[in-house]
N, C-alpha and C positions, 0 to 999 in steps of 0.2 A: 430459560436454558439457552446456552450459546448456540448460534446457528452456523458457526464456522465449519463444523464437520459436515453440515448439510450442503453448504456451498462447495466444500471440498468434493463431496460425492458427485455433485452435478458437474463439476469441472472435469472429473475423471470420465464421466459419461460423455461429455462433449469431445474430449480427446480420443476416446475409444470409438466414437461414432462420427468422426469428423467428415467422412464422405457422405453422410446422410443429410437430408434437408431438415435440420434441427429446428424446433420451434420453442418459443418461450414456455408454452404449456408443458411440453415434454420435459424440459429442464427443471421447471418448478415442481413437477410431479416427482421427479427423481429426488429432488431435495426435500420433498415432503412439506413444502411451504406454498402459501398462496402466491399467485403471480405478482401482485403489487409488492408484497413484502419481500419476496425473492428478488425482484428487480432492484428494490432499494438497497437491500443488504449486499447483493452482488456488486453493485456499483460502489458501495461503501468500502468493501474489502478490496476489490480488484481495481477500482478506479475508472471503470467504463461500463456501459450497459451490456447485458448479456448478448444482445444482437451484434453490437460492435465487436465484442470479444470473440464471438463465433466466426465472424468474417475474418478477423485478424488471425485466428487459429487456423482457418482454412488456408490462408496465404502462407503462414509459417509451415504448415504441412506440405504445401506445394513446393516451398523452397527446399525442404528436405528431399522431395521427390526429384528435384532437378539435379541432385547429386548422382542419380541413376541415369539410365539410358532411355527412359520412356519419352515418347514424343510430347512436345509441349502442349499440343491440342488435347492429347489424352489426359494429361495432368489437369488442364483447365476443366475438362468435362467432369473428371473425377471430383473436383472440388466445387462443382456447381455452376461454373461459367459456361455459357452457351457458345462462345466464340473465342478465338485466339486473341482478337482485338480487345474484347472486354476484360479478359484475364490479364493481358499486358498492361492495360491502363491501371487496373487495381493493383497489380504487382509493383509497378513503377511508383505509384503513389505511396505505397507502404515502404518499399526498400530503396527507392531512389535510382533504380536501374531496371531494365527490362529483364524478363526471364532468360532471354538469350544471353545477355551480358552477364547475368548472375551465373549461368551455367559455365560460361567461359572462364569465370574466376574460381570455379570450384576447386581447382588444384591448389589454390592458395588459401582456401577456407577450411575451417573445421566444420564438419557437418553439425547442424543444429541438434541440440538435445531434445528429443521428441518425447521421452517417456516421463518427464517431470511436469507437473502442472504448477500453476502460480502459487498455490498455498504450500505445496511441498518445497518450492523454492524459498518461501518465506522462512521455512525451518532449516533447510539444507544450506542455502547460500549465505544466510546471515551468520552461520552459527558454529563454525568449528570453535571459535572463541567462546560463544555463549554455552555451547555444550560442555566444554571443559569447565566453565564456571559453575554451571548449574547441575551437571551430571545428568542422571536419568530424569530429573524433574522437568527437563525441557519438554518432554512429551506427556507430562502429567495431564490427563484428561483428553489426550489426543492420540490414543493408541492406534486408531485407524490410519492416521498419517504416518506414525512410526512404523507400523507393519508394512505399509505400502513402500516406504523407503527401504526397508529391509528386503522386501521381495524384488525390488529393482536393483539391489546391490550397492546402495550408497551407504548403508550402515551394516557393519559386521555383526551378525546375529549372536555369535559366541562372546565377543569382547564388548559388545554394546558401545562401539566407537565408530567414527566415520571410516569408511574404506578409503584407500589411497585415492581412488577416483573422486570420491565425494569431497575429500580434503582439498584436492587440487582445484576442483570446480569452485569450492567455497572461497578459497584464497583468491582466485582470479576474479570472480564476480565481486567479492568484497572490495578488492582494489579498484575495479572499474567503477563501481557505484559510489564508493566514498570519494574517489577523486573527482567525479562529476559533481557530486553534491557540494563538496568543498569549494570547487571552482565557481559554482553558481552562487554559493553563499557570499562570495566576495562582492557580488553585484546587488544582492537583496537578502533580507532576512524574512521575507514573506514566504511562509512554508508552502502555500499553494503554488506560488510562482516557481519555487525551487522544484516542487514535484512535477509540475507540467513540463518544465524544461528537461529534467532528468528523464522523464518518460519518453521524450522525443529522441533521446540519445540511447537509452537502454530500456529493454523490455522489463518493466518492473511493476508489480502490483502496489496498490496504495498501502496495504498492510506491511509489505516488506520495506517499502520506503520509510515508513515511520519507525520500524524497528531499527533501521540504519541510523536515522536521525537521533533516536534516543541513545543509542550506543555512542555516537559521536559526541553528544551532549555530555553523557556520563564521563567520557574520557577527556573532556575539556577541549575538544577540537572545534567545537562551535559554542558560542555563548549567546545569551539573550534570546535565542531563537524560540524558546518555549514561553517567553513572556507575552501575556495577552495585552489587549488594548489598555486595560486599566492597571496593569502591573502584576496581575496574578501570574503564578508560575504553573502553567498547565502540566508540565512534566512531573510535578509533585502531586498531581491530582489523581485520586483513585479511579476516576472515570477514564482518564487517559491510560493509566497503567493497566486497568482491566481490559481495555480495548486491544492494546498491542500484545498483551499476554493471553488474551481470551480467557480471563480468570473470573469465574462466577463468584468466588469468595470475595474478591475485591469489588465486584459489582454490588454485592450485598452490603459491604462496608460503606460504599458510597451512598446507597439508598438510605442507610441509617444516618449518615452524616447530613443528608439533605432533609430528613425528617426533623432533626434538631433545629434546622433553619426554617421549619414550617413549610417545606416543599415535599409533596407526596408524589413519588414516582415508583415504578417497579423496575426490577433489575433488567428486564427485557429492553428497557429504554436506554440503558447505560452503554452507549456507543459514541465515542467522541475522540477525535484526534487533536483537539485543542483549538484555541481561539483563532490562530493564524492558518488553520488548515483548510478552510473552505468547507469543512464537514462538521461543524460544531453542533452539539446536541441542542434540540429545540427547547428543552426545559431550562437550559443555561441561557439561551438567547432571550427567553421570555422575560426574565428579570434583569436584563442587562441593558442599561442605557448607553454604555461606553462604546461598544462595538458599532452600533448603528450610527452614533455620533461621529466616530472616526471615519466610517465609510462615507457619510455625507460630506465630510470635510476633505475627503480623499487623502487621508493620512493613515499610517499603520497603527500608531499608539498615541495615547493622550499626551505624552511628553513632547510630541512634535507639534502640538497645537499652540497657536499664539496666545491662547487664553489659559494655558497650563500654569498653575493648577486652578481650575475653576472651583467655585464654592462647594458644589456637590462632591467633587473629587477630593477636596481638602477634608470634607467631613468624613469621607470614607477612610482616608489616611489616618484619621484619629483612632479608628478602630483596627485598621490593618496597616500598621506602619511598614511592614515588609513589602507591601505593594509599592509604596513610595520609594523605598530603597531599591527595588528592582528597576523602576523606571529611571531613577537617578543614575543608575549604572548602565542603563540600556542606551548606549550612544552609537551603536553600530550604524544605524541609518539616520542619525540625527545630527551628525557633525558636518 
């Protein structure tokens, strides 16, 4: 069973109790998952550890408080910092300016959105276009997230469509994220590098990033980016699609596909953002000589190797000619 809703529940808990001294044990208990599994899946979906996420959310919360008139030291103490100096150092590291400088700019800034968590953003910000394309199916299996967005006023309960505020936020965030991704794509088609850079510019979870990536790919705005080291197209793989859609039916389909290849896995293992993501599934890595070989040679794909195509790769192409076709077309980082 998918654990996305469990991670969602724990994130809501973090946001609602951000002034408390939150622990990993508390958050994993709310999610109903063991601490190791919770930590792994949290990092997979959100892109950072629960501990780092909590620290970042405390600073975001303090930024929101700076739009009011509370003393900075009181804000620092509320978010767990014992001194003005410690709070200032952490704040400046995160936002590039001191709390005082941030407060002085408040008249030019829009107050941060405090009531949305990262998983809600993955549905809301990505998706005026996705919602129109898929209708109510967008929330199939995710009623808890749908109801939360309704309660917060981003979805109209009667018409089942985005509210004006939700649509405006979606459009702006979509533009900011896709612009940043496309600019970075000009420099590299390594997905993990693009994600790490995008995250420095915009607060974005790993799940939402790959939803954006897939839509850009579908619309032809980025090419080759889903092509793995050996020429496989990860964006056509049910493991990838099941992950970004959090779809257990696709997970089961993938399990059955793997059985035909003599690989036995369970659907709880089907979490993968692709060969170039830095979060590739273990069962895929175990039978793959191509990715480790590329990493050893410090290249992205086999077509960048001086020995391309080696004997083993040529033998594979005999059975999977589309892999060779993908690599032959994949010249973005090889010209």
